[in-house]
N, C-alpha and C positions, 0 to 999 in steps of 0.2 A: 287281055289275059297274059300276052308274053311279056307286056310291060310289067304286069304285077309280079309274074314269075322273076323277071330280072331285078326288080326292087327287092323281093323277098330274098332272093339269093345274096344281092349285094348286103343286106341287113345282116344276114347270117355270117357272111365274110367279116364285116366289120365287128361283129359281136366276137368271133374268134380272135381276131387281131387284137380287141380291147382286152380279152381274156388273158392273151399272152403277151400283154405290153410290158410286163416285167418278166425277167429271166426266171425260169423254172415255173411259170404258170402256164399251162396248156389247157386246151379244152377238156381233156380227158384226165390230166394227171397234175399234180404239185410236187416238185421235187426239191428235197432237203439235202444238204451235204454234211457229212461229218469226217473230220480227221481226228483220230484217235490211235492209242496204242493197241494193236491187234496181234503184235507178236512182241517177244522179247520179256524182259523180267516183270514188265507192268501189264502184260497182255490181257489179264483177267479183268482189269478196270475197264479198258476200252471194249473187250467183247461183251461184259454184262451191260454197258451203258447202250451198246447197239441192240442187244437183246430186249432191253426194255422199252427203247423207242420203237423197234420192230413190232413189238406186242402191241403197243399202243395204236400204231398205225394201221396194222392189219385189222383190230378191233373196229376203228373208226371206218375203214374201207368196207367192213361187212355192213355197216348201215349207211352207205352212200358216200363216204369219204366227205369231200369239200365241195358242196353243191354239185355232186356227180362225179367230182374229179377224184382220182385215187391219190393217196399219198405214197410217194417212193422216197427211199433212203439211198444214197450213194455213199458208202463208208470205205475211206482210205486210210491205210496203215502209216502211221509216223513213228512208231516204237518209242513213243515219249521223248521224242528229240526235237527241240525247236526247229532246227533247219529243215527239217522233214515236214514238219508241220506247215511251215511257210510254203514249201514246193506244194503241199496237198492243197492248201488254202486258195492259192492262186489257181490251181487246176480246177478246183471245185467251182471257182466263181468265173473263170474266163474260158474254160474249156467246156467243163460239164453245164454251165450257166444255171446254177442251183438258185432257188428262191431265197433261201436263208441257210445259215450255218447252225448245226444243232449238236449237243452231246460231246463237245470237245473234251479232252482229258488232260488236266494236269495245269498247273501255274506256269512253268516255263514256256510250254508250247502256246498257251494263251497270251503271255506276254509277247511273245515273238510275233504272233498273228494280228495283234491288235490295230497296229498301224494299217494293214490291209483292211480290215473290217471297217475303219474309219474312212479309209479312202474310197471304198465302194459303197458305203452308208448300207451296209447289209446286216440284217438282224442276227446277232450272235446268242443263240438261245441255250440257256441251261448248261454252261460249262462245269464240269466235275471239278471244281475247286472252290475254295473258301478265300481266295486272296483278295485283299483289301483294295487292289488298285483297280479291279474290275467293278467294284461297288461306289466307285466316285460318282457324283452327279454329273459330271461332264461326258461320262460315257453313254452317249445317247442312243446306242445301238446294242448294247449289252443288256441281256436280262438273266438275272441269276434266280434259280429256284431255292438253293439251299442257303442255310445260315452260313455266316463268315467264320473264318478260321479265329479271328478276335473272339466272337461269341463261343466256339468251341473251347478255346482255352480258357476263357474266363470261367465257363462252367466247370471245367477240368479242375482249376486251381480251388474254385469255391467249394466243389465237392470234397476235395482231397482234404481241406482245412476243416469243413464243418462235419463231415461224416466220419474221418479218420483221425482228425487232429494232426495231420501230416503238413509240416511246412518245410521240410528239408527235400527240395525238388531238384532233379536233374532233367535234362533233355537230351536224347538222340534226335538229330535233325540230318535231313538230306541236304547236302551243300549245294543249294541253288535257290532260286527266288521263292520256291514253295517251302522248303525247310526253313529258310530265314524268317518267312511271314509267319510260321507256327511259332518259332523261337521268339519273336517280337511279340506275338500275342501272350506267350507264357510270362516274358519279362514285365509286360504292361500289367497284366493281372496281379503279379506278385507286388509290383510297385505300388499298384492300388491299395494294398494291404500292407504297405511299408516292410515288405520282406524282399529278399535278394535271391536270384537264381543260386543254387549251390554249385552246379557245374553242367556244361553243354559241350557235346562232342559231335562232329559231323561225320558223314560218310558220303562217297561219291555217288551221284545219281546213276541208276541203271547198274549197280554192283550191290555186292553181299560183303563188302569190305568193312567189317563192323568189329573186328577183334580189339583194334586199338581203343576205341570207344568202350568195349566191353570192360578193359582193364582200367581205364581212366575213370570211368564212372564208378566201377567197384571200389577204386582207391578213394573216391569222394564220399562214399557211404550215405547216399541219398535213401530217404524212407520211400520214395517215389520217383519213376522215370516217365515222363511224357515221351511218347515216340511219334515223331512227326516225319513219316515215310511210308512207302508202300510195303505190301505184305512179304516179299522175299527177304529184303534186309531186315526188316522187323522180327520176323520168325527167325533168322539167323542169330540175331542179337538176343533174343529172350531165351532161345535154347543154350546158347553159350552162357549166358549168366545163371541159368539153372544148373547147368553142368558145374559151374564153380562155386555154387552154393550161394550165390549172390540172387537175393529173392526180394526186391523192393515190390511195391505195387506198380505193375505195368499198366499203363493206360494209352492207348492209341488214338490218334486223330482219326476222323471219318474216312479220309482218303485211302486209308491202308488197304482196303479190299478185305471185308470182314470174311466171307466164305472162303476165300483163297488164303487168308491168314490161318484160320482153323485148320484147313487142310494140310497146310505147311507146318504148323506146330505139332498136330496130333495130339498125344496126351502129355505134351510139354505145355499145354495152353491153359490148363486148368486155372482159373481165377484171374485171367487177362481180361481186362476191361477195354471196350472200344466205344469211343463217342459215336452217336449216329445223328444224321440230319433227316432222316426219313422214318415214319413209323416201322414197327416190328413187322416185317414182311411175310412171315411164315402163317399159312392158313391153319395149321395144326398146332397144338400145345395151347399157349396162353392166348385167350380170345382177344380179339382186336375191337377196339371202339370205332374204329375208321373203316368206312365202307369202301373206301379205294383199294383196300388191300385185297379185299375179296375179289373185286374187279380186276385187279392185277393178276392175281393167281388164276382166275379164270381165262384172261387174255394169254397168259404164258403159256398155259396147256393147250389153248387152241392154236398157238404159233406152233409149239412143239410138244409132243405129249411127255418127252423125256427132260423138258427144261425143269432146271431147279430155282426156286425162288431165292431171292436174296436181297441184301441192301442195294447194291450197285444196280441190279436190273430193276429195282423197284424206283430209284431214283430216275434211271432212263425212262422208265413208264411215265412218271409224273413229268418229266420234261415233254416227252411226246404229247401227253394230254394237254399241257399248256399251250403248246403250239397249234394243236387242233382246235382247242376252245377259242384262241384268238383269231385264227383263221376263218372259222365258222361265223365270227360277228361280222366278217367283211363278205362272206359267201361269194356271190358271182363276181363282185368286183374286188377281187383279191388282188391288192398291190402292196408293196413294201410300204409305202407311206400309210395305207390304211392299217396295216398290220402294227406298225410302229405307233400309230396314234391310238389305236384300241389298247395297246399293251401298257401305255401309259395312264390310261383311265384308273381313278382311285377305288373303283368299286370292287369288293372282294370277290375273288374267283375260287369258287367252292367245287373242288375236284372230288366229289363224293366223301365229303369229311375232312379232307386235307386242304385248308384255306390258305390261298396266297393273296397278298396284297401289294400292288405296285403304286406309283405316283409319279407326278411330273418330275420330282428329284429324288425318287426311289426306285432303284432297278433291282432289288431284291425281294422276292415275293414271301420268303418264310424266314421265322427268326427261330425256329424250334431245335432244340438240342436234346437228344435222348441218350441213355447209357445201356449198355448191354455188357453181359458177363458170359466168359466162354467156359465150358465144363470140360472135363477130362474126354468125354465122348465126342468132341468137336461140335458141340450144340450151343448156341446162344439163347440166352433168356434175358428179358428186359428187367431192370433193376431201378428202384427209386432211390435207393441209399448204397453207397459204396461200403463194403465189408473187406477186412482182411481175409486172406485165404487161410482156411483152418489149418 
C-alpha cells in the first residue's frame, strides 16, 4: 500500500511538472502577458484591448478555464513608446514567465519587440495593428486577428471613388512606422487605379501637433482626407479643419480608437467615417447578425456592470477568445509547441459567427473591413455606402 501511495504521489508530481513544463502554465492557471498603452495620449487603445481580453478570460474562467486552469492576464504600461515596450516584453518573458504575449498596441512597439518574440519563440497573439511586416510568412510566432492596413486603405480608396466619385485624396499620418504603413497603403491603392496622392502631411507620435498639417492640406484642397493616427491628434485635426471651414470627407483608419474619437470630437464629429475590422459592437440600435457580439456584451457586463461596449474592447475580446480556443485544443498538454501547431492548422475557427482562418503561411485570421459613420450626438452607425455630409 505504501508503495502504491508513493507511486501515486510520484505520478502526481510528474504530472504537475509536465503541466508547468512551459513558462506560464501551472497546475491551477495559465498566465498571459500584455504590454500596451495604459496611459498617455493613446491610453484608451490599450485600456480597451485589456478590457476585452479580460472579459473573454473571465467568461472562460466561469466555465472551467483551460482544463481547470484559470486564465490570468498581466498588463504593463508602455505609453505607446517602443523603448518601454521592449523593457516590458523582456520583463513579461524573463521575470513574470508568461506563456504568451497578447493584445499589444501599435506598430512601433510591435516592430521593437519582434526580435525578442523570435528570440524566445513565444506566441505573439492579436496585436492591435495592421502593419504588413507582422503578416509576412516568415513570422512564425505572430498571429494577427484583424485585417491589414493595406486592406483597410484599399477599401477606403475604393469606396471614396465608387460611392463619392472622389479621387483628390490627402493623408494625415503619424510620423512613424504606423503612419507610414498607412500612407504606403493609400499610395498603393491609388497607384492601382492610376491615380496619385494629392498631398500628405505628418505629425509627431504621442502629440497633437497638427496645425501645420491642417494648413498644408487645406491649401492642397483635397475632397477627402484619410487619417492614419490615434484619436487625440485626429480629433484636433478635424476640429481645426472644421473651424477654418475646410470640410473634406474625413475617414479614419481603425486604429484611431473610435469611442475615444467620438468623445473627443463632440458635435464636431458629425459625418466623420471610421473604418473597422470587427463587427458593430453595440447590443442596442442596429441588430447584429454576428452572435459573438451578444456574447461579448454579456461578458463585458459580467466583468463590470458600468463597462461600455466599443470596437477596441470587442477586438480585445476576439483576441482573447482566439487564445482560449487554441489553448483548449491542447487542454492538459498545453505547451507553446502545441499552441503554435494548432494555430497553424487551416480549419476555420468560428467564434460565434466571426470566422478566422489561419494556415501554414498565413498568420492573419480575418480579412473583413467595415465602415461606420459618426453622428453629432457621438453615436456610430454602420454604413454600406459612403455619403457626403448634408
